PLY file of the C-alpha trace (Angstrom):
ply
format ascii 1.0
element vertex 312
property float x
property float y
property float z
element edge 311
property int vertex1
property int vertex2
end_header
0.00 0.00 0.00
2.80 2.36 0.80
4.22 1.82 -2.65
0.79 2.38 -4.17
0.42 5.61 -2.23
3.82 6.75 -3.47
2.86 5.98 -7.06
-0.42 7.87 -6.74
1.28 10.82 -5.05
3.95 10.94 -7.73
1.29 10.81 -10.43
-0.66 13.64 -8.80
2.49 15.78 -8.49
3.37 15.12 -12.12
-0.15 16.03 -13.20
-0.11 19.28 -11.17
3.29 20.18 -12.60
2.06 19.48 -16.12
-1.08 21.58 -15.61
1.02 24.41 -14.16
3.42 24.23 -17.09
0.52 24.23 -19.53
-1.02 27.24 -17.77
2.31 29.03 -17.89
2.76 28.17 -21.54
-0.77 29.40 -22.22
0.00 32.67 -20.44
3.22 33.09 -22.38
1.28 32.70 -25.62
-0.84 35.76 -24.81
0.78 38.71 -26.56
-0.76 42.15 -26.22
0.30 45.01 -28.48
0.38 48.42 -26.80
0.44 51.24 -29.34
1.13 54.52 -27.54
0.65 57.98 -29.05
3.72 59.68 -27.62
5.94 58.56 -24.75
7.28 62.10 -24.36
4.05 62.77 -22.46
4.01 61.61 -18.83
0.31 60.74 -19.13
1.01 58.09 -21.76
4.14 56.93 -19.96
2.16 56.22 -16.81
-0.37 54.15 -18.74
2.49 52.25 -20.40
4.16 51.55 -17.05
0.89 50.35 -15.56
0.07 48.03 -18.49
3.58 46.56 -18.50
3.65 46.05 -14.72
0.24 44.38 -14.79
1.30 42.23 -17.74
4.41 41.08 -15.90
2.34 40.07 -12.88
-0.03 38.06 -15.06
2.63 36.48 -17.26
1.34 38.30 -20.35
3.81 39.55 -22.95
3.38 43.27 -23.70
4.88 44.62 -26.93
5.00 48.42 -26.74
5.49 50.80 -29.66
5.80 54.59 -29.50
4.38 56.64 -32.39
6.16 59.82 -31.21
3.04 61.75 -32.16
3.14 60.56 -35.79
-0.11 58.94 -36.94
1.47 57.54 -40.12
4.30 55.96 -38.12
1.76 54.48 -35.73
-0.23 52.89 -38.56
2.95 51.14 -39.71
3.77 50.04 -36.17
0.35 48.49 -35.70
0.61 46.73 -39.06
3.85 45.20 -37.77
2.19 44.21 -34.48
-0.54 42.40 -36.38
2.09 40.63 -38.47
3.71 39.48 -35.22
0.45 37.72 -34.31
-0.54 39.69 -31.25
-3.69 38.41 -29.55
-5.17 41.83 -28.69
-4.36 45.50 -29.21
-4.41 48.35 -26.69
-4.48 51.46 -28.85
-3.92 55.13 -27.98
-4.26 56.98 -31.31
-1.52 59.47 -32.15
-3.98 61.85 -33.79
-7.47 62.31 -35.18
-6.62 61.88 -38.85
-7.09 58.30 -40.09
-7.17 57.04 -36.48
-9.77 54.45 -37.43
-7.59 52.62 -39.96
-5.60 50.57 -37.39
-8.84 49.51 -35.69
-10.27 48.36 -39.01
-7.06 46.45 -39.79
-7.13 44.73 -36.40
-10.79 43.90 -36.77
-10.12 42.35 -40.18
-7.51 40.16 -38.49
-10.07 39.26 -35.76
-7.95 41.01 -33.11
-9.91 42.70 -30.29
-9.09 46.38 -29.71
-9.17 48.39 -26.51
-8.95 52.11 -27.24
-7.61 54.37 -24.50
-7.97 58.17 -24.10
-8.92 58.67 -27.77
-11.58 56.78 -29.70
-11.83 56.96 -33.51
-15.45 57.96 -34.27
-15.52 56.02 -37.54
-14.08 52.83 -36.01
-14.35 52.80 -32.20
-12.61 50.14 -30.17
-14.45 47.13 -28.77
-14.36 49.08 -25.53
-13.10 52.61 -24.84
-11.36 53.54 -21.58
-10.88 57.21 -20.78
-11.45 59.94 -18.26
-14.88 61.51 -18.27
-13.31 64.67 -19.67
-16.62 66.50 -20.08
-17.39 66.23 -16.36
-13.76 66.86 -15.37
-13.40 69.98 -17.54
-16.71 71.27 -16.21
-15.38 70.86 -12.65
-12.20 72.70 -13.63
-14.26 75.45 -15.24
-16.37 75.80 -12.09
-13.12 76.23 -10.14
-11.98 78.98 -12.53
-15.33 80.75 -12.17
-15.04 80.58 -8.38
-11.42 81.79 -8.25
-12.04 84.71 -10.64
-15.42 85.74 -9.31
-16.78 84.99 -12.77
-14.95 87.86 -14.43
-11.93 88.07 -16.73
-10.42 87.29 -20.12
-9.61 83.67 -20.94
-7.03 82.20 -23.29
-7.34 78.52 -24.17
-4.46 76.41 -25.51
-6.21 73.49 -27.13
-4.93 70.00 -27.76
-5.07 68.36 -31.17
-8.33 69.26 -32.88
-10.64 66.34 -33.54
-9.27 64.14 -30.75
-11.63 62.83 -28.09
-10.00 64.59 -25.10
-9.89 67.95 -26.87
-13.54 67.82 -27.90
-14.72 66.64 -24.48
-12.64 69.15 -22.51
-13.90 71.92 -24.75
-17.50 70.89 -24.12
-17.18 70.63 -20.35
-15.22 73.86 -19.89
-17.67 75.79 -22.07
-20.56 74.48 -19.99
-18.95 75.92 -16.86
-18.12 79.27 -18.44
-21.68 79.59 -19.75
-22.73 80.20 -16.13
-20.38 83.21 -15.90
-20.95 85.67 -18.76
-18.31 87.93 -17.23
-15.62 85.41 -18.20
-14.91 85.87 -21.90
-12.77 83.64 -24.11
-10.60 86.11 -26.05
-8.06 83.68 -27.55
-8.13 80.03 -28.54
-5.47 78.12 -30.49
-4.81 74.44 -31.13
-1.53 72.65 -30.53
-0.28 69.67 -32.49
1.91 68.03 -29.87
0.30 68.75 -26.46
3.87 69.53 -25.29
5.36 72.35 -23.24
7.40 74.12 -25.94
4.34 74.53 -28.10
2.30 75.68 -25.11
4.88 78.38 -24.43
4.85 79.66 -28.02
1.07 79.72 -28.26
0.62 81.42 -24.87
3.32 83.95 -25.68
1.50 84.92 -28.88
-1.80 85.18 -27.01
-0.36 87.45 -24.34
1.23 89.71 -26.94
-2.11 90.06 -28.76
-4.25 90.14 -25.60
-2.11 91.44 -22.70
-5.20 91.70 -20.47
-5.69 87.92 -20.36
-6.32 86.85 -16.75
-6.86 83.09 -17.22
-4.95 80.53 -19.31
-6.20 76.97 -19.66
-3.75 74.48 -21.15
-5.71 71.40 -22.17
-2.79 69.29 -20.90
-0.41 69.96 -18.02
2.53 70.31 -20.41
0.68 73.01 -22.34
-0.23 74.72 -19.06
3.42 74.63 -17.92
4.39 76.31 -21.19
1.70 78.91 -20.58
2.98 79.56 -17.05
6.47 80.06 -18.48
5.11 82.57 -21.01
3.34 84.48 -18.23
6.57 84.65 -16.25
8.63 86.15 -19.08
5.85 88.54 -20.14
6.29 90.67 -16.99
2.60 91.52 -16.82
1.21 93.97 -14.29
-1.49 91.54 -13.16
-1.78 87.94 -12.05
-2.81 85.24 -14.52
-4.58 82.11 -13.27
-3.06 79.14 -15.12
-4.77 75.75 -15.00
-3.99 72.43 -16.66
-5.34 68.94 -17.11
-3.87 65.43 -16.62
-2.19 65.33 -13.22
1.24 64.64 -14.69
3.99 64.46 -12.07
5.52 67.74 -13.24
2.07 69.30 -13.34
1.30 68.14 -9.80
4.59 69.56 -8.53
3.81 72.84 -10.31
0.43 72.94 -8.57
2.10 72.33 -5.21
4.58 75.16 -5.83
1.90 77.55 -7.08
3.13 77.73 -10.69
-0.21 76.20 -11.73
-3.36 76.99 -9.78
-5.01 73.63 -10.45
-5.17 70.57 -12.64
-7.46 67.58 -13.07
-5.67 64.38 -12.02
-6.53 61.44 -14.22
-6.42 57.83 -12.93
-3.62 56.78 -15.28
-2.38 53.81 -13.27
-5.91 52.45 -12.89
-6.62 53.04 -16.57
-3.54 51.05 -17.54
-4.60 48.09 -15.40
-8.17 48.33 -16.65
-7.07 48.36 -20.28
-5.17 45.08 -19.82
-8.12 43.58 -17.92
-10.35 44.60 -20.82
-8.04 43.07 -23.43
-7.95 39.75 -21.55
-11.72 39.83 -21.03
-12.29 40.36 -24.74
-9.98 37.44 -25.49
-12.06 35.33 -23.10
-15.17 36.22 -25.08
-16.69 38.53 -22.48
-19.00 41.34 -23.55
-17.77 44.74 -22.36
-19.53 48.12 -22.33
-18.54 50.39 -25.24
-17.53 53.17 -22.81
-15.67 52.83 -19.52
-15.32 56.41 -18.32
-13.22 57.16 -15.22
-13.44 60.10 -12.81
-10.73 62.74 -12.43
-9.95 64.75 -9.30
-9.67 68.52 -9.03
-6.17 69.03 -7.66
-4.96 72.22 -5.97
-2.11 73.03 -3.63
-4.16 71.65 -0.71
-4.33 68.07 -2.01
-1.46 67.79 -4.53
0.88 66.00 -2.09
-1.29 62.90 -1.95
-1.28 62.46 -5.73
2.45 63.11 -5.95
3.10 60.39 -3.35
0.81 57.85 -5.00
-0.65 58.47 -8.43
-4.10 56.94 -8.83
0 1
1 2
2 3
3 4
4 5
5 6
6 7
7 8
8 9
9 10
10 11
11 12
12 13
13 14
14 15
15 16
16 17
17 18
18 19
19 20
20 21
21 22
22 23
23 24
24 25
25 26
26 27
27 28
28 29
29 30
30 31
31 32
32 33
33 34
34 35
35 36
36 37
37 38
38 39
39 40
40 41
41 42
42 43
43 44
44 45
45 46
46 47
47 48
48 49
49 50
50 51
51 52
52 53
53 54
54 55
55 56
56 57
57 58
58 59
59 60
60 61
61 62
62 63
63 64
64 65
65 66
66 67
67 68
68 69
69 70
70 71
71 72
72 73
73 74
74 75
75 76
76 77
77 78
78 79
79 80
80 81
81 82
82 83
83 84
84 85
85 86
86 87
87 88
88 89
89 90
90 91
91 92
92 93
93 94
94 95
95 96
96 97
97 98
98 99
99 100
100 101
101 102
102 103
103 104
104 105
105 106
106 107
107 108
108 109
109 110
110 111
111 112
112 113
113 114
114 115
115 116
116 117
117 118
118 119
119 120
120 121
121 122
122 123
123 124
124 125
125 126
126 127
127 128
128 129
129 130
130 131
131 132
132 133
133 134
134 135
135 136
136 137
137 138
138 139
139 140
140 141
141 142
142 143
143 144
144 145
145 146
146 147
147 148
148 149
149 150
150 151
151 152
152 153
153 154
154 155
155 156
156 157
157 158
158 159
159 160
160 161
161 162
162 163
163 164
164 165
165 166
166 167
167 168
168 169
169 170
170 171
171 172
172 173
173 174
174 175
175 176
176 177
177 178
178 179
179 180
180 181
181 182
182 183
183 184
184 185
185 186
186 187
187 188
188 189
189 190
190 191
191 192
192 193
193 194
194 195
195 196
196 197
197 198
198 199
199 200
200 201
201 202
202 203
203 204
204 205
205 206
206 207
207 208
208 209
209 210
210 211
211 212
212 213
213 214
214 215
215 216
216 217
217 218
218 219
219 220
220 221
221 222
222 223
223 224
224 225
225 226
226 227
227 228
228 229
229 230
230 231
231 232
232 233
233 234
234 235
235 236
236 237
237 238
238 239
239 240
240 241
241 242
242 243
243 244
244 245
245 246
246 247
247 248
248 249
249 250
250 251
251 252
252 253
253 254
254 255
255 256
256 257
257 258
258 259
259 260
260 261
261 262
262 263
263 264
264 265
265 266
266 267
267 268
268 269
269 270
270 271
271 272
272 273
273 274
274 275
275 276
276 277
277 278
278 279
279 280
280 281
281 282
282 283
283 284
284 285
285 286
286 287
287 288
288 289
289 290
290 291
291 292
292 293
293 294
294 295
295 296
296 297
297 298
298 299
299 300
300 301
301 302
302 303
303 304
304 305
305 306
306 307
307 308
308 309
309 310
310 311
């Protein structure tokens, strides 16, 4: 009997080991493509870090490509990812123009697509994960109305026209300003990169043309930091309230130091984890909602420390 028990025990151990090896092999076969718009932006970097960390924990291979803000380059990168037989695609479009083409290509290859932050209107992802930018921008606008007493001249440095975050932030901010007719938008210009250098140049031009501007809203923290820099070198005789959006680490530190008055902190780490969860759920045949909108938090000097210590 003892021998029989040993044989059975050995067989059980061998079976468990085989099942574990098969599970590991199965996990190793899961390859997720992560196509990021521009890793120069901290927002996208945080999502990348979160997806990769979550993938490592789950034994899922993540193949990341950086479009560097170039939609044509990104289309080629995704074509290569599909050729490499990825199982699912997490896609952050680099721009509005032709953003739907990679989704259509993936769909033709029967590859599920999770879109993040930006969703092509002509070819949306199987599920779209983003901040509820309409609600968040409305909250930010309400803050601006409160801090200015509902009076002043506003300059807006937009993101890329036609992209989901730009359209939604425009809608929400306008809804807030509609309650304060004394706050007038006197300048509005789009950026192409969402980056600080461009924010500086645009804000500088605005302040030269409209030196009485009292509020500058950069649709991303990097644009807002550029705007704050332009205010500093302009040597104006009045204070300008500068606000941003994203909750980037540099933006949060600028809020803490008073360079920016406020930002909206997005849940980038959570969005990264959720995007991988969604990709795996789609692979498992689960039905997901078309929109998975996440809240953002109004961040001022009073609460910036908490988000700097641990980004949501």
